[in-house]
N, C-alpha and C positions, 0 to 999 in steps of 0.2 A: 362695435361689439355692445350687447347689452348689459343692462345695467348690474344684472345678478352676477354675470361671468366678470365684469368690474370688479364689484367689490370681491368676489372669491379670489381672485386674484391678487388684490389687496391684501386681502386677511392671510394670504398663504405667504405673501411678501413679510409680514409681521411678523410672522411666526418663525421665521427663516433668522429673521433679526435678533428675535429673542432667547434661539436656542444659540445663534453664534454669543450671545454675551453673557449666558449662564453658566456660572459653575458652580458645580458643590464643594462648598468649603470642607476641609476634614474634620473627622467626630472630634479629632482632637483637638481641636479649635474651640474657643471659650471666650464669651465676654468676659473680659474680666475689670476690675479698679483699682490699683495700686496704691497706698500713701507713705510718704515716710520724708525724712529732715534729710535733705543733701548730703551725701558726704558722710553719712553713719547706715552704713545698710542693715545692721542689728536693728533700726527704727523703721525699717521697710513690711510691709506686710501687703497680699494680692488677697483680692476675694475675688472669685469667677461665679459665674451663672448659677454654677451647681452647687455652691455654697449655700446652707440652707440660712447663714446670716447676710446675706446679701440682698432676702427677699423677693429674688426673681420671679415673676410669673409671664404668660402670655401677654401682649398687650391685645390680641387682635388678629393683626394681620400676619402672613406667612411668617416664621421668624422672629415677626417684634416682639421685644421683653421688656418691663417695664420693673425696676428693681428700686423697692422702697424700705427704707427703714432708719433708724438711728441707736445712736449711745452706743458703738461700738469703738472701744479701748483696748489698748494692748497694755495699760500701767499707766506709769506718769509721764511718759513721753508727750502723745498727743490722742485725743478722744474726735472721732468724725462722729459729730454731731447728730446729723441729718443727711439724708441722700436722699435724692427723685433721679431714677437714670433712666431714659428711655432712647434704644437702641431701633435699628432697624437693619438688616443687613445689607439692603441696597446701594451705599452704607449711609446712615446718618447716626449723630452721635448726638444726643442733649442733655446736658449734666448738670444737674441742681444739687450744691453739697456746702455744709458750713463745719467747718475745722476748730480747735481748741489747742493752743496753742500751750502744755502743762510744764513746762520748765519754766528756771528762774532767766532764760536768755532768749534773744530773740532767735527763731531758727526757720530756716530757709525751706520750706515743704516743697515738696513735689506729687503733683496729684493727676497720675494719667487712666485713661481710660481706652482699653482697647480693643477694638470689634475686627472679628474676620469678614471677610467681603464676600458676597453670597455670587458677584458677579465681577468677573475679569472685563478691562476694556482700558483703552486707550494705549499711549499716548496720543493726544491730549486729555485730561480730565477737567472737568466744569470743577469749582467748588465754591460754597460760602459760609458767612458762618461768624460767629458775634458771641461779645463776653461784656459781662456787667458785675462785680463785684464792689466787696467793702467789708468794715471792722468794725468790731463792737470792743470796749474797752471796758474789760470785765472787773479791774482792779481799783479804778479810780485814778489812776496815774496819769492817763494819756496813752495812745493808741494807736501805734504805725503801722500800715501796711504799703508794703512796695515790690520791687520788681531785687532780683535777686542778681547781685553785681551787675554785669552788661546786659544779662538775660532778656529776653522779652515775658511776659507772665503769659499770654495765652502763644500756645503753637502746635497750628495743627500739622497732623502726620498721614503721609502716605506708602505703605509698606516701610516701614522706618525711618523715610526721607521727611525733614521738614520742608512745607510748602508754604505756609502764610503763619506770621504774627500777629500779634497783636499789644496792645499795652507794652509799648518796647521802652527802652533804657530814654531819661529816666524816667518814670512812673512812683508817684507815693502821694500817701492820702493819711494827714496825722493830725492830730485835736486829741481833745478829750469826747465823750459819750460816744459816739458812733462816726465814724467816716466813710465817706464812699470814692470809688475812681472813678465811676460814672458807666458807661455805656461805650463800645466800639464793632464796628460791623465791617466786612467785606462782602461780595460779592450778592449787594443786594442793594435794588432787584433783579442787577443783571448779573447771572453768574461768571467768576475769575474762572481764565483756562490757565491752565499750566500743564508744559511739557512732561508730564510724570503720569504711568502707566500705573494701574490701580490693579493690582490680582493679586494678592491676599489679605491687605489688611490695613485699618485705616486707626488712626488714634490722637488722643484730644490731651494735650498736656498742659497743664495750669503751675507754674513756680514761683512761688513769691516767698516775700520774709514777713514774719508778723511777732510782733513785740509781746513777751513773755506775759502768760496768763490770761491772754485775748484769743479771741474768735475772729474768723472769717468767712466771707460767704462767698461764692461767686453761683453764675448762671452763664453757661456755654454751651454751642453750638456748635459743630461741625457737619459739613455736609458736601458728600463728593459724589456725583454723577455724571455718564459718560456723554459726551457729543453726540447729538441727534445722527443715527446713522444714515445716511441715503437712500434707504430702505422705505424709513418712517416719511422724510419727505415725498417720495414718490409714493409711498403709501396717501398720503391727503392731498398728494394732484390726482391721484387715481378716484377721490372719494367726488373731489370738487367734478372732475370730468362728469364721473356718475350722474350727479345732481343736474350739472347742465344739461345733459342727454335724457334726465328725465325732465327737464322743464319743455324742451324741445317735441316731447315727444306727444 
């Protein structure tokens, strides 16, 4: 077979694989970030990419968004001091934020980013992620940052199902000034496989207890990808065969 025909066949297979994976999300779906105190529904607020307050704009790639802002305050409960959120509907979430507990007691924060998936695949799905966190003593009486009860601080979800956690129970950082929880990750450099299909969305939730008057900050990532299709391996093989044929000619 001629090299040109090999390449054409490979491209055709690759296109078929891409079409099989691509599913356009509903217009009603939106990227969102939700913040509040566990057990206190009145404290929760949700911002979507359609809300000017979230500060979202195109990040260059198809469907990619960058959302940046600061100083979101709903009163005397909590302040979302700043955030830098990057999402790719392939799908990937990269979330950096800082919050302040404005109450007189320790509060259990819940911060969730939900992202519609532009493609449907699996099972299985390949996952990887990371988290790094710390806190600052704003009132000079010590600061404590820890997991809530027996729950994990980091929770990666696919279609609403928890598939991976980090900073599991017990996780605590306490002291004067600034404290750090350190860093944790999974699926790096080789992605982990979970027997879960990705059909509608992924989400990244952080749950943590924060002492009164103090601030906490987190950097977290959750990335989900399909297992390479057999057609992808065949395409690679055809390309290599084509290169070999070219060398022999």
